[in-house]
MARVEXVEX-991003 format. One record per residue (C-alpha): residue in one letter; x, y, z. Coordinates in steps of 0.1 Angstrom, whole numbers, padded with zeros to 4 digits, always signed. Each point is the difference from the previous one (the first is absolute). Last residue first. Layout:
% residues N
aXYZ/...
END
This chain:
% residues 121
p+0747+0968+0330/e-0010+0035-0011/a-0018+0002-0033/q-0034+0005+0017/k+0013+0030+0019/q+0014+0015-0032/e-0034-0004-0017/e-0018+0015+0029/w+0024+0031+0001/r-0005+0005-0038/v-0038-0002+0004/y+0002+0025+0029/a+0021+0024-0021/e-0025-0002-0028/t-0029+0006+0023/g+0013+0030+0018/m+0032+0008+0019/r+0037-0006-0008/e-0002+0025-0029/l-0009+0026+0026/p+0035+0000+0015/p-0008+0011+0035/m-0004+0037+0009/e+0015+0009+0034/g-0016+0029+0019/v-0014-0022+0028/r+0023-0031+0001/v-0003-0027-0025/r-0004-0038-0002/q-0012-0018-0031/f-0028-0025+0000/f+0007-0033-0017/d+0012-0016+0033/l-0035+0003+0014/c-0013-0022-0028/h-0017-0030+0015/s-0014+0019+0030/w-0017+0025-0023/g-0035-0012+0008/s+0008+0010+0035/t+0011-0022+0029/a+0037+0010+0000/p-0008+0036-0009/s-0023+0006+0029/e-0010+0037+0002/e+0004+0008-0037/v+0000+0038+0001/w-0022+0014-0027/c+0004+0020-0032/y-0027+0013-0024/h-0013+0000-0036/g-0032+0018-0010/s+0011+0010-0035/g+0004+0036+0013/a+0026-0013+0025/w+0022-0014-0028/d-0006+0028-0025/a+0021-0008-0032/a+0018+0033-0009/p+0034-0016-0006/d-0017-0025-0023/g+0017-0032-0011/n-0027-0020+0019/v+0027-0021+0018/k+0020+0031+0008/q-0029+0022+0012/h-0013-0026+0023/l+0035-0008+0013/a+0007+0037+0008/v-0034+0005+0017/a+0005-0032+0020/i+0034+0013+0011/q-0014+0032+0013/e-0028-0019+0017/a+0026-0022+0016/w+0015+0031+0016/a-0033+0010+0016/v-0006-0036+0011/a+0033-0002+0018/e-0005+0034+0017/a-0034-0012+0012/p+0014-0032+0013/t+0025+0019+0021/d+0037+0006+0002/a+0007-0015-0034/t+0016-0030-0017/v-0022-0009-0029/w-0005-0036-0013/l-0019+0002-0033/g-0030-0018-0012/t-0019-0006-0032/s-0035+0003-0014/s-0016-0002-0034/e-0034+0016-0007/f-0021-0008-0031/d-0028-0020+0015/e-0031-0013-0018/i+0015-0011-0033/v-0012+0002-0036/g-0022+0030+0005/r+0018+0021-0026/k+0012+0024+0027/w+0013-0029+0020/l+0020-0013-0029/a+0016+0034-0005/y+0008+0002+0037/s+0016-0035-0001/e+0023+0010-0029/p+0008+0035+0013/e+0013-0011+0035/h-0018+0009+0032/y+0011+0011+0034/e-0007-0013+0035/f+0022+0002+0031/g+0014-0020+0028/i+0023+0012+0026/l+0021-0024+0020/y+0014+0020+0029/e+0035+0002+0014/p+0007+0015+0034/m+0029+0023+0007/
END
């Protein structure tokens, strides 16, 4: 079965609050996820479910509306040459129907991953 790198947007409460106050121009965060699926559409549909769960977790609100906030998923067609080429190892791998550990996603998880990478010899 093929594996697709699916990117998605979400937002975290701190950046959203700053945006609402006019302090910053962009409040969206983004991350990726490798999804094993029969088709790209199936991979995107599953990633949307994960994106909703991550959005609700980082915002501490089980009713936070991911899609209603204008967020979306996409297939990253060329991962090796994308803006994410430096962090492809950060993205978790799942099969359709498998929920990844959400604590290993998001900004805090990325910062921890970067610090661990820099500490490696």
